[in-house]
N, C-alpha and C positions, 0 to 999 in steps of 0.2 A: 928788135927781137929780144925777148927776155931769156936770160940764161942765168938763173939763180938756183941755189940749192934749196930743196924742200925739207922741212922737218918731218919727223915720224907722223905727226898728226896730219900734216898737209898731204903727204903721200898716201896715207890711209884714206883720206877723203877723196883724193883723186882716183884711187883704185876701187873705192866703195867697199873697203874692208875695215876691220877693227885694228887699232894700234897694236894689240897683242899679236895679231897675224903678221904684221910688218916685222916685228922682232923675230917671230918664229921663222918666217920665210928668209929673213936675213941670215939666220944661223943654220937652218936646216936645208934650205933650197938655194943658197948662195945668191939671194937677191942683191943686186949691186947697190952698195951704199958705202959711205965712209964715216968712220967714227972720229969725231973731232972732240977730244977730251971725253966727256961723258955723253955727248950728243951724237946722234946719227943724222947724217945729211944725205940727200938723194938728188940725183939729176933726173928729171922727168924723162929725158931722152934715153938715158941708160936703162931705166926701169921699163919704158915702152919697148925697147929692143929685147930685153929679157923676157917680157911677156910674149912678144911675137915669136920668139924662138922656143917657147914652151916651158920656160922656167916656172910659170905659175899654173901650168897645166893641171887639169883635174885628174888626179891620180887617186882612184877610189880606194887603193890599198894603202895610201899614205897615212901613217900613224896608227894603223890597225894591226893587231897581233894575229898571226895565223898559227893554227895548230899543225901537227905533223902532216895531216892530209891536205893542207893548203886551204882549209876552210876558215873564214873570219870568225873570231871569237868576240863578237860585239856585246 
């Protein structure tokens, strides 16, 4: 059984996302990872559980600005 820590690039490839998204999800959506010096490291099992529990869920309002009536201002 392999139990190693993955880099930002490796976890991005695993999830099929860009590395910038990994950094954004880590800071804005509490994606589980550990900062070791200047490097972020991730356990695949922790990230899998985070995804399963909705951490990476598709929230269409995420990052969008809404006006007073609640309408998106794209």
